[in-house]
C-alpha positions, 0 to 999 in steps of 0.5 A: 500499498502506498502512502503519500507523505502528507498523509499519515500511516493509518488514515481511512477515508470514510465520508458520510454521504453529506460530506461527499456532496458537499466537500468534494462533488461540489468542489470537484463540479465548481473547479473540475481541473482544480480540485483533486482530493488524493482519496478520490481517483478520476475515472471514466466507469463507463469506458469499453475498456473497463480501465477502473478494473484496475485500480483494484488489482493496483490498490488491492482494495475492495472499495475505491471512490471514483470522480466520472461523467455521465453520458447523454443518450443520443438524441433520436433515443427515447427512455432515458437520458444518461447511457450506461452500456458499455461494451457487453457491460452495463450498470443495471439501476436498483433503487436511489433516495434522497441525500439531506442536508441534515440526514435526521431532519426529513425537511431539511434541504435536499443536496443530492441523491444517491442511487445503487446499481449492480455490474450486469455483463452479457453472457456469451450466449446472449451476445452471440443471439444478438450479435453483440448488441441489444438487450438479452441475457446478463450474468447475475452474481459477478459481485460488482456494486456501484452507489452514484452520488449526484447534486440535486436540489437548489445545488444542482439548479446552479448548473442546471441541473444536467448531467454534464457535471461530475458525480460520484462514486463508489463501487466495491466488490462484493466478497464471496463469504461462506455462511451467514454474515452479521454488521458492516462488511464494508472494507474502509480504505486506505487514503491514497493520493492516485498521483503517486501511482504509476499507471501501466496498463498494457504499455 
């Protein structure tokens, strides 16, 4: 594990949902090039090459945070505005809910939205049936889960409510465990500065 000098060993990155919106996503949306917190990687989670998986190989972690941009569907296509499929894979939405400035007050200001997605890959048989495109059967138990945090409410209005703004995503790999388990199984990740890691993907 790599520790940059300005972070003490043993430091853990475990922000609340409200902190992800106010202290990370909002500053990133306001200053996309200038704001680069060490614990959040910047990567296209909808890239056909799925480079985001390499970050897990490099760090050895099962949970990482990413800044990414959402991609609009083509104007001629109907349905959802955001394109969440890439190559033979797709992030499939499961549920969503509002994030408020005060989580304990249901009447407090809405500042963001959290959406949960599961990662699906079409089976080889399904891909062959439809020529490699379109919708068909998908694998279920690949283990990847994504929590996507977006600006919402008054914060989103400042950017016109569009989906060109950055989002922050927590991606984790479910660990296979035998028997039943209780409690919070989430692993804490060590605070990593992405600039300290040498990227070499097949070069």
